[in-house]
DSSP file (Angstrom, degrees, kcal/mol; ACC not computed):
  #  RESIDUE AA STRUCTURE BP1 BP2  ACC     N-H-->O    O-->H-N    N-H-->O    O-->H-N    TCO  KAPPA ALPHA  PHI   PSI    X-CA   Y-CA   Z-CA
    1    1 A X              0   0    0      0, 0.0     2,-0.7     0, 0.0     0, 0.0   0.000 360.0 360.0 360.0 132.4  -52.4  -39.8   27.4
    2    2 A X        -     0   0    0      2,-0.0     2,-0.7     0, 0.0     0, 0.0  -0.877 360.0-176.4-103.7 110.0  -51.2  -36.6   25.7
    3    3 A X        -     0   0    0     -2,-0.7     2,-0.4     2,-0.0     0, 0.0  -0.901   3.5-176.8-113.6 103.9  -47.5  -36.4   25.6
    4    4 A X        -     0   0    0     -2,-0.7     2,-0.5     2,-0.0    -2,-0.0  -0.842  19.3-136.7-102.1 135.7  -46.2  -33.1   24.1
    5    5 A X        -     0   0    0     -2,-0.4     2,-0.4     2,-0.0    -2,-0.0  -0.785  17.5-166.4 -92.4 130.0  -42.6  -32.5   23.6
    6    6 A X        -     0   0    0     -2,-0.5     2,-0.1     2,-0.1    -2,-0.0  -0.970  51.2  -2.4-119.1 131.7  -41.1  -29.1   24.6
    7    7 A X  S    S-     0   0    0     -2,-0.4     2,-0.3     2,-0.0    -2,-0.0  -0.327  89.2 -59.6  92.0-173.8  -37.6  -27.9   23.5
    8    8 A X        -     0   0    0     -2,-0.1     2,-0.1     1,-0.0    -2,-0.1  -0.780  43.2-118.8-111.5 153.7  -34.9  -29.7   21.6
    9    9 A X     >  -     0   0    0     -2,-0.3     4,-1.9     1,-0.1     5,-0.2  -0.448  31.9-108.3 -83.1 165.6  -33.0  -32.8   22.3
   10   10 A X  H  > S+     0   0    0      1,-0.2     4,-2.5     2,-0.2     5,-0.2   0.911 120.2  54.5 -59.4 -42.8  -29.2  -32.8   22.8
   11   11 A X  H  > S+     0   0    0      1,-0.2     4,-2.4     2,-0.2    -1,-0.2   0.923 107.2  49.9 -61.0 -45.4  -28.7  -34.5   19.4
   12   12 A X  H  > S+     0   0    0      1,-0.2     4,-1.9     2,-0.2    -1,-0.2   0.856 111.8  48.5 -64.0 -35.4  -30.7  -31.8   17.6
   13   13 A X  H  X S+     0   0    0     -4,-1.9     4,-2.6     2,-0.2    -2,-0.2   0.927 111.1  50.1 -70.5 -43.6  -28.7  -29.0   19.3
   14   14 A X  H  X S+     0   0    0     -4,-2.5     4,-2.3     2,-0.2    -2,-0.2   0.884 111.1  48.9 -62.9 -40.7  -25.4  -30.7   18.4
   15   15 A X  H  X S+     0   0    0     -4,-2.4     4,-2.2    -5,-0.2    -1,-0.2   0.916 111.2  49.8 -65.1 -43.5  -26.5  -31.0   14.8
   16   16 A X  H  X S+     0   0    0     -4,-1.9     4,-2.2     2,-0.2    -2,-0.2   0.940 112.0  48.2 -61.3 -45.9  -27.5  -27.3   14.6
   17   17 A X  H  X S+     0   0    0     -4,-2.6     4,-2.5     1,-0.2    -2,-0.2   0.895 110.5  52.4 -63.3 -39.9  -24.2  -26.3   16.1
   18   18 A X  H  X S+     0   0    0     -4,-2.3     4,-2.1     1,-0.2    -1,-0.2   0.893 108.3  50.6 -62.5 -40.3  -22.3  -28.5   13.6
   19   19 A X  H  X S+     0   0    0     -4,-2.2     4,-2.3     2,-0.2    -2,-0.2   0.914 111.6  46.7 -60.1 -47.0  -24.1  -26.9   10.8
   20   20 A X  H  X S+     0   0    0     -4,-2.2     4,-2.6     1,-0.2    -2,-0.2   0.910 110.5  52.9 -64.4 -41.2  -23.3  -23.4   11.9
   21   21 A X  H  X S+     0   0    0     -4,-2.5     4,-2.5     1,-0.2    -1,-0.2   0.904 109.5  49.0 -62.8 -40.6  -19.6  -24.3   12.5
   22   22 A X  H  X S+     0   0    0     -4,-2.1     4,-1.6     2,-0.2    -1,-0.2   0.942 111.4  49.3 -63.7 -45.3  -19.4  -25.7    8.9
   23   23 A X  H  X S+     0   0    0     -4,-2.3     4,-2.3     1,-0.2     3,-0.3   0.933 111.4  48.8 -59.8 -45.6  -20.9  -22.5    7.5
   24   24 A X  H  X S+     0   0    0     -4,-2.6     4,-2.7     1,-0.2    -1,-0.2   0.938 109.7  53.0 -62.5 -43.7  -18.6  -20.2    9.5
   25   25 A X  H  X S+     0   0    0     -4,-2.5     4,-0.6     1,-0.2    -1,-0.2   0.801 111.9  46.2 -65.3 -24.4  -15.5  -22.3    8.3
   26   26 A X  H  X S+     0   0    0     -4,-1.6     4,-0.6    -3,-0.3    -1,-0.2   0.878 116.9  41.8 -81.7 -36.8  -16.6  -21.9    4.7
   27   27 A X  H  X S+     0   0    0     -4,-2.3     4,-2.1    -5,-0.2     5,-0.2   0.774  99.9  72.3 -82.4 -25.5  -17.3  -18.1    5.0
   28   28 A X  H  X S+     0   0    0     -4,-2.7     4,-2.3     1,-0.2     5,-0.2   0.912  97.7  46.7 -61.3 -46.4  -14.2  -17.2    7.1
   29   29 A X  H  X S+     0   0    0     -4,-0.6     4,-2.8     1,-0.2    -1,-0.2   0.894 111.5  52.8 -61.8 -37.7  -11.6  -17.6    4.3
   30   30 A X  H  X S+     0   0    0     -4,-0.6     4,-2.0     2,-0.2    -1,-0.2   0.902 110.4  46.9 -64.9 -38.9  -13.8  -15.6    1.9
   31   31 A X  H  X S+     0   0    0     -4,-2.1     4,-2.1     2,-0.2    -1,-0.2   0.908 112.8  49.7 -66.3 -42.9  -14.1  -12.7    4.3
   32   32 A X  H  X S+     0   0    0     -4,-2.3     4,-2.2     1,-0.2    -2,-0.2   0.903 111.3  49.5 -64.1 -41.0  -10.3  -12.9    4.9
   33   33 A X  H  X S+     0   0    0     -4,-2.8     4,-2.4     1,-0.2    -1,-0.2   0.877 108.9  52.4 -63.8 -38.1   -9.6  -12.9    1.2
   34   34 A X  H  X S+     0   0    0     -4,-2.0     4,-2.2     2,-0.2    -1,-0.2   0.892 109.3  48.9 -66.1 -39.0  -11.9  -10.0    0.6
   35   35 A X  H  X S+     0   0    0     -4,-2.1     4,-2.1     2,-0.2    -2,-0.2   0.890 110.6  50.7 -65.7 -40.0  -10.1   -7.9    3.3
   36   36 A X  H  X S+     0   0    0     -4,-2.2     4,-2.5     2,-0.2    -2,-0.2   0.923 111.0  48.9 -61.4 -44.6   -6.7   -8.8    1.7
   37   37 A X  H  X S+     0   0    0     -4,-2.4     4,-2.4     1,-0.2    -2,-0.2   0.906 110.3  51.0 -63.7 -40.0   -8.0   -7.7   -1.7
   38   38 A X  H  X S+     0   0    0     -4,-2.2     4,-2.3     1,-0.2    -1,-0.2   0.887 110.3  49.1 -65.2 -38.4   -9.3   -4.4   -0.2
   39   39 A X  H  X S+     0   0    0     -4,-2.1     4,-2.3     2,-0.2    58,-0.4   0.897 111.6  49.0 -67.7 -40.9   -6.0   -3.7    1.4
   40   40 A X  H  X S+     0   0    0     -4,-2.5     4,-2.7     2,-0.2    -2,-0.2   0.902 110.1  50.9 -66.8 -36.8   -4.1   -4.4   -1.8
   41   41 A X  H  X S+     0   0    0     -4,-2.4     4,-2.3     2,-0.2    -2,-0.2   0.931 110.6  49.3 -63.9 -44.5   -6.5   -2.1   -3.7
   42   42 A X  H  X S+     0   0    0     -4,-2.3     4,-2.1     2,-0.2    -2,-0.2   0.894 111.5  49.9 -60.4 -39.2   -5.9    0.7   -1.2
   43   43 A X  H  X S+     0   0    0     -4,-2.3     4,-2.6     2,-0.2     5,-0.2   0.923 110.6  49.0 -64.1 -44.6   -2.2    0.2   -1.4
   44   44 A X  H  X S+     0   0    0     -4,-2.7     4,-2.1     1,-0.2    -2,-0.2   0.878 110.9  50.6 -61.5 -37.1   -2.3    0.4   -5.2
   45   45 A X  H  X S+     0   0    0     -4,-2.3     4,-2.1     2,-0.2    -1,-0.2   0.888 110.5  49.0 -69.7 -39.8   -4.4    3.5   -5.1
   46   46 A X  H  X S+     0   0    0     -4,-2.1     4,-2.7     2,-0.2    -2,-0.2   0.935 111.7  48.7 -65.0 -43.7   -1.9    5.2   -2.7
   47   47 A X  H  X S+     0   0    0     -4,-2.6     4,-2.1     1,-0.2    -2,-0.2   0.880 111.4  49.4 -69.1 -34.4    1.1    4.3   -4.8
   48   48 A X  H  X S+     0   0    0     -4,-2.1     4,-2.1    -5,-0.2    -1,-0.2   0.890 112.8  47.9 -64.3 -38.0   -0.7    5.6   -7.9
   49   49 A X  H  X S+     0   0    0     -4,-2.1     4,-2.4     2,-0.2    -2,-0.2   0.897 111.8  49.5 -71.9 -38.6   -1.5    8.8   -6.1
   50   50 A X  H  X S+     0   0    0     -4,-2.7     4,-2.5     2,-0.2    -2,-0.2   0.873 109.8  52.3 -65.8 -36.1    2.1    9.2   -4.8
   51   51 A X  H  X S+     0   0    0     -4,-2.1     4,-2.5     2,-0.2    -2,-0.2   0.919 110.0  47.9 -65.9 -43.1    3.4    8.6   -8.3
   52   52 A X  H  X S+     0   0    0     -4,-2.1     4,-1.9     1,-0.2    -2,-0.2   0.937 112.8  48.3 -59.2 -47.6    1.1   11.4   -9.6
   53   53 A X  H  X S+     0   0    0     -4,-2.4     4,-2.2     1,-0.2    -2,-0.2   0.886 112.1  49.1 -62.9 -39.2    2.2   13.7   -6.9
   54   54 A X  H  X S+     0   0    0     -4,-2.5     4,-3.1     2,-0.2     5,-0.2   0.883 107.5  54.5 -69.7 -37.2    5.9   12.9   -7.6
   55   55 A X  H  X S+     0   0    0     -4,-2.5     4,-2.0     2,-0.2    -1,-0.2   0.909 111.7  45.1 -60.8 -39.6    5.5   13.5  -11.3
   56   56 A X  H  X S+     0   0    0     -4,-1.9     4,-2.0     2,-0.2    -2,-0.2   0.904 113.7  50.0 -70.5 -41.1    4.1   17.0  -10.6
   57   57 A X  H  X S+     0   0    0     -4,-2.2     4,-3.0     2,-0.2     6,-0.4   0.937 111.6  47.9 -59.0 -49.8    6.8   17.6   -8.0
   58   58 A X  H  X S+     0   0    0     -4,-3.1     4,-1.6     1,-0.2    69,-0.3   0.880 111.4  51.2 -63.7 -39.1    9.5   16.6  -10.5
   59   59 A X  H  < S+     0   0    0     -4,-2.0    -1,-0.2    -5,-0.2    -2,-0.2   0.881 118.0  37.5 -66.0 -35.6    8.0   18.8  -13.2
   60   60 A X  H  < S+     0   0    0     -4,-2.0    -2,-0.2     1,-0.1    -1,-0.2   0.880 127.5  31.4 -83.7 -38.5    7.9   21.8  -11.0
   61   61 A X  H  < S-     0   0    0     -4,-3.0    -3,-0.2     2,-0.3    -2,-0.2   0.547  97.0-126.8-101.0  -9.4   11.2   21.5   -9.0
   62   62 A X  S  < S+     0   0    0     -4,-1.6    65,-1.3    -5,-0.4     2,-0.3   0.494  83.7  50.3  79.1  -0.4   13.3   19.7  -11.7
   63   63 A X  S    S-     0   0    0     -6,-0.4    -2,-0.3    63,-0.2     2,-0.3  -0.922  80.9-110.1-154.2 175.3   14.2   16.9   -9.3
   64   64 A X        -     0   0    0     -2,-0.3     3,-0.1     1,-0.1    42,-0.1  -0.773  43.9 -85.3-111.6 160.6   12.7   14.4   -7.0
   65   65 A X        -     0   0    0     -2,-0.3     7,-0.1     1,-0.1    -1,-0.1  -0.225  55.6 -89.2 -61.5 156.3   12.8   14.2   -3.2
   66   66 A X        -     0   0    0      5,-0.2    -1,-0.1     1,-0.1     9,-0.1  -0.024  59.3 -74.0 -55.6 166.9   15.8   12.5   -1.5
   67   67 A X  S    S+     0   0    0     39,-0.1     4,-0.2     4,-0.1    38,-0.2  -0.268  89.2  62.8 -61.5 150.0   15.7    8.7   -0.8
   68   68 A X  S  > S-     0   0    0     36,-2.0     4,-2.0     3,-0.1     5,-0.1   0.080  80.5-100.1 110.5 145.1   13.5    7.5    2.1
   69   69 A X  H  > S+     0   0    0      1,-0.2     4,-2.5     2,-0.2     5,-0.2   0.917 119.8  49.2 -61.5 -46.6    9.9    7.4    3.2
   70   70 A X  H  > S+     0   0    0      1,-0.2     4,-2.8     2,-0.2     5,-0.2   0.890 110.4  50.7 -65.4 -40.3   10.2   10.4    5.6
   71   71 A X  H  > S+     0   0    0     -4,-0.2     4,-2.3     2,-0.2    -1,-0.2   0.875 111.5  48.9 -60.8 -38.2   11.9   12.6    2.9
   72   72 A X  H  X S+     0   0    0     -4,-2.0     4,-2.3     2,-0.2     5,-0.2   0.948 112.7  46.7 -65.7 -50.3    9.1   11.7    0.5
   73   73 A X  H  X S+     0   0    0     -4,-2.5     4,-2.4     1,-0.2     5,-0.2   0.947 113.9  47.5 -57.9 -50.7    6.4   12.5    3.0
   74   74 A X  H  X S+     0   0    0     -4,-2.8     4,-3.0     1,-0.2     5,-0.3   0.927 112.4  49.2 -58.0 -47.7    8.0   15.8    4.1
   75   75 A X  H  X S+     0   0    0     -4,-2.3     4,-1.9    -5,-0.2     6,-0.3   0.907 112.9  45.9 -62.2 -41.2    8.6   17.0    0.5
   76   76 A X  H  <>S+     0   0    0     -4,-2.3     5,-1.9    -5,-0.2     6,-1.5   0.890 117.0  44.2 -71.4 -35.3    5.1   16.3   -0.7
   77   77 A X  H ><5S+     0   0    0     -4,-2.4     3,-1.2    -5,-0.2    -2,-0.2   0.930 113.8  49.5 -72.1 -44.7    3.5   17.9    2.3
   78   78 A X  H 3<5S+     0   0    0     -4,-3.0    -2,-0.2     1,-0.3    -1,-0.2   0.860 114.4  44.9 -62.1 -39.2    5.8   21.0    2.3
   79   79 A X  T 3<5S-     0   0    0     -4,-1.9    -1,-0.3    -5,-0.3    -2,-0.2   0.400 110.6-125.6 -86.3   2.6    5.1   21.6   -1.4
   80   80 A X  T < 5S+     0   0    0     -3,-1.2    -3,-0.2     2,-0.2     3,-0.1   0.739  74.9 123.6  60.1  26.4    1.4   21.0   -0.8
   81   81 A X  S   <S+     0   0    0     -5,-1.9     2,-0.3     1,-0.3    -4,-0.2   0.743  80.9   7.0 -81.6 -24.0    1.2   18.3   -3.5
   82   82 A X        -     0   0    0     -6,-1.5     2,-0.3    -9,-0.1    -1,-0.3  -0.956  59.0-161.8-159.9 132.5   -0.2   15.8   -1.0
   83   83 A X        -     0   0    0     -2,-0.3     2,-0.4    -3,-0.1    -6,-0.0  -0.847  22.1-135.0-111.9 159.8   -1.4   15.7    2.5
   84   84 A X        -     0   0    0     -2,-0.3     2,-0.1   -11,-0.0     5,-0.0  -0.925   6.3-136.0-121.9 136.7   -1.7   12.4    4.5
   85   85 A X    >   -     0   0    0     -2,-0.4     3,-0.9     1,-0.1     4,-0.3  -0.345  34.8-104.5 -79.2 166.5   -4.5   11.2    6.7
   86   86 A X  G >  S+     0   0    0      1,-0.2     3,-0.9     2,-0.2    -1,-0.1   0.775 121.7  60.9 -63.7 -27.6   -3.8    9.6   10.1
   87   87 A X  G 3  S+     0   0    0      1,-0.2    -1,-0.2     3,-0.0    12,-0.1   0.744 102.8  51.8 -72.5 -22.1   -4.6    6.2    8.5
   88   88 A X  G <  S+     0   0    0     -3,-0.9     7,-2.5     6,-0.1     2,-0.4   0.422 104.1  68.1 -92.0  -1.3   -1.8    6.7    6.0
   89   89 A X  E <   +A   94   0A   0     -3,-0.9     2,-0.3    -4,-0.3     5,-0.2  -0.924  47.6 174.4-123.4 146.5    0.9    7.5    8.6
   90   90 A X  E >  S-A   93   0A   0      3,-2.3     3,-2.0    -2,-0.4    -3,-0.0  -0.921  82.4 -11.1-146.8 124.3    2.6    5.5   11.3
   91   91 A X  T 3  S-     0   0    0     -2,-0.3     3,-0.1     1,-0.3    -2,-0.0   0.863 129.7 -56.9  53.5  38.4    5.5    7.0   13.3
   92   92 A X  T 3  S+     0   0    0      1,-0.2     2,-0.3   -19,-0.0    -1,-0.3   0.490 117.0 109.6  77.2   2.3    5.5    9.9   10.9
   93   93 A X  E <  S-A   90   0A   0     -3,-2.0    -3,-2.3   -20,-0.1     2,-0.3  -0.809  76.5-102.1-115.3 154.7    6.1    7.6    7.8
   94   94 A X  E     -A   89   0A   0     -2,-0.3     8,-2.3    -5,-0.2     2,-0.3  -0.533  41.6-167.0 -73.7 134.2    3.7    6.7    5.0
   95   95 A X  B     -B  101   0B   0     -7,-2.5     6,-0.2     6,-0.3    41,-0.0  -0.915  11.9-129.9-122.8 151.5    2.2    3.2    5.4
   96   96 A X    >   -     0   0    0      4,-2.7     3,-1.8    -2,-0.3   -56,-0.1  -0.085  44.5 -81.2 -85.4-172.4    0.2    1.0    3.0
   97   97 A X  T 3  S+     0   0    0    -58,-0.4   -57,-0.1     1,-0.3   -56,-0.1   0.634 131.7  55.0 -67.3 -13.2   -3.1   -0.8    3.5
   98   98 A X  T 3  S-     0   0    0      2,-0.2    -1,-0.3   -59,-0.1     3,-0.1   0.322 118.3-112.0-101.4   7.8   -1.2   -3.5    5.3
   99   99 A X  S <  S+     0   0    0     -3,-1.8     2,-0.3     1,-0.3    -2,-0.1   0.755  76.0 131.1  69.1  27.7    0.3   -1.0    7.8
  100  100 A X        -     0   0    0      1,-0.0    -4,-2.7     0, 0.0    -1,-0.3  -0.847  66.4 -97.2-108.1 151.5    3.8   -1.5    6.4
  101  101 A X  B     -B   95   0B   0     -2,-0.3    36,-0.3    -6,-0.2     2,-0.3  -0.395  37.2-119.8 -69.6 139.3    6.0    1.4    5.5
  102  102 A X        -     0   0    0     -8,-2.3     2,-0.3    34,-0.1    34,-0.2  -0.604  25.8-130.1 -75.1 136.1    6.1    2.4    1.8
  103  103 A X  E     +C  135   0C   0     32,-3.1    32,-1.8    -2,-0.3     2,-0.3  -0.648  28.7 176.9 -88.1 144.6    9.5    2.1    0.2
  104  104 A X  E     +C  134   0C   0     -2,-0.3   -36,-2.0    30,-0.2     2,-0.4  -0.954   6.3 170.7-151.3 132.9   10.8    5.0   -1.8
  105  105 A X  E     -C  133   0C   0     28,-2.0    28,-2.6    -2,-0.3     2,-0.5  -0.999  26.3-139.0-137.9 135.1   14.2    5.6   -3.6
  106  106 A X  E     -C  132   0C   0     -2,-0.4     2,-0.3    26,-0.2    26,-0.3  -0.802  33.5-173.8 -87.4 135.0   15.3    8.2   -6.0
  107  107 A X  E     -C  131   0C   0     24,-2.5    24,-2.9    -2,-0.5     2,-0.5  -0.896  25.9-118.4-132.6 160.6   17.3    6.7   -8.8
  108  108 A X  E     -C  130   0C   0     -2,-0.3    22,-0.2    22,-0.2     2,-0.1  -0.846  31.4-124.8 -98.9 128.9   19.4    7.8  -11.8
  109  109 A X    >   -     0   0    0     20,-1.8     3,-0.7    -2,-0.5     2,-0.2  -0.467  26.0-122.0 -70.0 144.2   18.2    6.6  -15.2
  110  110 A X  T 3  S+     0   0    0      1,-0.2     3,-0.1    -2,-0.1    -1,-0.1  -0.577  92.9  37.6 -83.3 150.2   20.8    4.8  -17.1
  111  111 A X  T 3  S+     0   0    0      1,-0.3     2,-0.3    -2,-0.2    -1,-0.2   0.494  97.3  98.3  90.3   2.9   21.7    6.1  -20.5
  112  112 A X  S <  S-     0   0    0     -3,-0.7     2,-1.0    17,-0.1    -1,-0.3  -0.831  86.0 -99.5-120.4 161.5   21.5    9.8  -19.5
  113  113 A X    >>  -     0   0    0     -2,-0.3     3,-1.0     1,-0.2     4,-0.6  -0.694  34.5-168.3 -80.3 103.8   24.2   12.3  -18.4
  114  114 A X  T 34 S+     0   0    0     -2,-1.0    -1,-0.2     1,-0.3     3,-0.2   0.801  83.0  46.3 -70.0 -28.0   23.9   12.1  -14.6
  115  115 A X  T 34 S+     0   0    0      1,-0.2    -1,-0.3    -3,-0.1    10,-0.2   0.536  88.9  88.7 -91.0  -3.6   26.1   15.2  -14.1
  116  116 A X  T <4  +     0   0    0     -3,-1.0     3,-0.3     8,-0.1    -1,-0.2   0.942  60.4 168.5 -62.9 -52.4   24.5   17.4  -16.6
  117  117 A X     <  -     0   0    0     -4,-0.6     6,-0.1     1,-0.2    -2,-0.1  -0.092  54.4 -84.1  67.4-174.1   21.8   18.9  -14.5
  118  118 A X        -     0   0    0      4,-0.3    -1,-0.2     7,-0.1     5,-0.1   0.250  56.0-113.3-110.3   8.6   19.8   21.8  -15.7
  119  119 A X  S    S+     0   0    0     -3,-0.3    -2,-0.1     3,-0.3     4,-0.1   0.663  88.7 110.5  71.6  15.9   22.3   24.4  -14.6
  120  120 A X  S    S-     0   0    0      2,-0.2    -1,-0.1     0, 0.0     3,-0.1   0.080 101.8 -79.5-112.9  27.2   20.0   25.8  -11.9
  121  121 A X  S    S+     0   0    0      1,-0.2     2,-0.7     2,-0.0     3,-0.1   0.643  90.8 124.7  95.4  12.6   21.9   24.6   -8.9
  122  122 A X    >   -     0   0    0      1,-0.1     3,-1.5   -60,-0.0    -4,-0.3  -0.896  36.4-171.4-105.7 100.0   20.9   21.0   -8.6
  123  123 A X  T 3  S+     0   0    0     -2,-0.7    -1,-0.1     1,-0.3     3,-0.1   0.684  81.8  64.8 -67.8 -15.2   24.1   18.9   -8.6
  124  124 A X  T 3  S-     0   0    0      1,-0.3    -1,-0.3    -3,-0.1    -7,-0.2   0.559 112.4-111.9 -82.7  -6.3   22.2   15.7   -8.9
  125  125 A X    <   -     0   0    0     -3,-1.5    -1,-0.3   -10,-0.2   -11,-0.1  -0.287  40.7 -59.8  99.0 171.6   20.9   16.6  -12.3
  126  126 A X    >   -     0   0    0     -2,-0.1     3,-1.2    -3,-0.1   -63,-0.2  -0.244  50.8 -98.1 -85.9 177.4   17.4   17.4  -13.5
  127  127 A X  G >  S+     0   0    0    -65,-1.3     3,-0.7   -69,-0.3   -64,-0.1   0.677 116.0  74.7 -67.8 -17.1   14.2   15.4  -13.3
  128  128 A X  G 3  S+     0   0    0    -66,-0.2    -1,-0.3     1,-0.2   -65,-0.1   0.811 107.1  30.3 -68.2 -28.6   14.9   14.4  -16.9
  129  129 A X  G <  S+     0   0    0     -3,-1.2   -20,-1.8   -15,-0.1     2,-0.3   0.209 112.7  79.9-113.6  13.5   17.7   12.0  -16.0
  130  130 A X  E <   +C  108   0C   0     -3,-0.7     2,-0.3   -22,-0.2   -22,-0.2  -0.858  50.6 168.2-119.0 155.6   16.2   11.1  -12.5
  131  131 A X  E     -C  107   0C   0    -24,-2.9   -24,-2.5    -2,-0.3     2,-0.3  -0.802  17.4-139.3-146.7-174.6   13.5    8.6  -11.7
  132  132 A X  E     -C  106   0C   0    -26,-0.3     2,-0.4    -2,-0.3   -26,-0.2  -0.991   3.3-141.9-153.8 158.0   12.1    7.0   -8.6
  133  133 A X  E     -C  105   0C   0    -28,-2.6   -28,-2.0    -2,-0.3     2,-0.4  -0.985  14.3-176.5-121.6 136.4   10.8    3.7   -7.2
  134  134 A X  E     +C  104   0C   0     -2,-0.4    17,-1.9   -30,-0.2     2,-0.3  -0.994  17.2 163.7-128.3 137.9    7.9    3.4   -4.8
  135  135 A X  E     -CD 103 150C   0    -32,-1.8   -32,-3.1    -2,-0.4     2,-0.4  -0.988  30.8-151.2-153.8 161.3    6.9    0.0   -3.5
  136  136 A X  E     - D   0 149C   0     13,-2.5    13,-1.9    -2,-0.3   -34,-0.1  -0.988  19.6-140.9-128.4 138.1    5.0   -2.0   -0.9
  137  137 A X     >> -     0   0    0     -2,-0.4     4,-0.6   -36,-0.3     5,-0.6   0.472  45.1-141.6 -78.3  -1.0    6.1   -5.5    0.3
  138  138 A X  T  45 -     0   0    0      1,-0.2     3,-0.4     3,-0.2    -1,-0.2  -0.205  44.2 -35.1  76.1-165.6    2.4   -6.5    0.4
  139  139 A X  T  45S+     0   0    0      1,-0.2    -1,-0.2     8,-0.2    -2,-0.1   0.840 136.7  47.6 -66.4 -34.6    0.7   -8.8    2.9
  140  140 A X  T  45S-     0   0    0     -3,-0.3    -1,-0.2     2,-0.2    -2,-0.2   0.656  96.7-135.0 -84.8 -13.8    3.6  -11.1    3.5
  141  141 A X  T  <5 +     0   0    0     -4,-0.6     2,-0.4    -3,-0.4    -3,-0.2   0.633  63.2 125.0  74.9  11.0    6.2   -8.4    4.0
  142  142 A X    > < -     0   0    0     -5,-0.6     3,-0.8     0, 0.0    -1,-0.2  -0.884  60.5-122.3-109.6 137.3    8.7  -10.2    1.8
  143  143 A X  T 3  S+     0   0    0     -2,-0.4     3,-0.1     1,-0.2    -6,-0.1  -0.467  89.2  24.5 -73.5 145.1   10.4   -8.6   -1.2
  144  144 A X  T 3  S+     0   0    0      1,-0.3    -1,-0.2    -2,-0.1     2,-0.2   0.583  88.6 124.4  81.9  12.8   10.0  -10.2   -4.6
  145  145 A X  S X  S-     0   0    0     -3,-0.8     3,-1.6    -8,-0.1    -1,-0.3  -0.576  74.7-102.2-101.8 170.8    6.8  -12.1   -4.0
  146  146 A X  T 3  S+     0   0    0      1,-0.3    -8,-0.1    -2,-0.2    -1,-0.1   0.687 114.8  61.0 -66.4 -18.8    3.6  -11.9   -6.1
  147  147 A X  T 3  S+     0   0    0    -10,-0.2    -1,-0.3    -5,-0.1    -8,-0.2   0.420  76.0 117.5 -93.2   4.2    1.8   -9.7   -3.6
  148  148 A X    <   -     0   0    0     -3,-1.6     2,-0.4   -10,-0.1   -11,-0.2  -0.416  53.2-150.8 -66.4 148.8    4.3   -6.8   -3.9
  149  149 A X  E     +D  136   0C   0    -13,-1.9   -13,-2.5    -2,-0.1     2,-0.3  -0.992  22.8 168.9-123.0 126.0    2.8   -3.5   -5.2
  150  150 A X  E     -D  135   0C   0     -2,-0.4     3,-0.4   -15,-0.2   -15,-0.2  -0.859  44.9-119.1-133.5 164.4    5.1   -1.2   -7.1
  151  151 A X  S    S+     0   0    0    -17,-1.9   -16,-0.1    -2,-0.3    -1,-0.0   0.680 110.7  54.6 -79.4 -15.3    4.9    1.9   -9.3
  152  152 A X  S    S+     0   0    0    -18,-0.3     2,-0.6     2,-0.0    -1,-0.2   0.536  89.1  85.1 -94.4  -7.1    6.5    0.1  -12.3
  153  153 A X              0   0    0     -3,-0.4    -3,-0.2     1,-0.1    -1,-0.0  -0.855 360.0 360.0 -98.3 123.0    4.0   -2.8  -12.4
  154  154 A X              0   0    0     -2,-0.6    -1,-0.1     0, 0.0    -3,-0.0   0.463 360.0 360.0 -72.6 360.0    0.9   -2.0  -14.4
């Protein structure tokens, strides 16, 4: 009597599904980590690009744009130092790789004469005694954590 077996048994199918499930569970965190790293790299690149644009803006205009994400975006676009793609904007504001709004503040450097100005009509003073901060709160959205990206961290 010739008995040939066709197909797989239930046990063989369950073992194969178990192996696939284990492989997926191993690979999923690696893929997630790679996506997070790519988003952080995109955010770092954007902040470096904004820093370069702001340095040129400050050199030409003698000051930096007012505080706030929208003021930064409008100043850089109007002066043609930087244009923004639709991926970099949300509700008209600049967003990072994590789709969170980029933070921007114009600040006064300590140790300089804040009221001195350059005498050309800017009561806030010249870019020589002004500076700025640009930051992203990173993947967790919390300030002061290790995943924050800023213009002052190398």
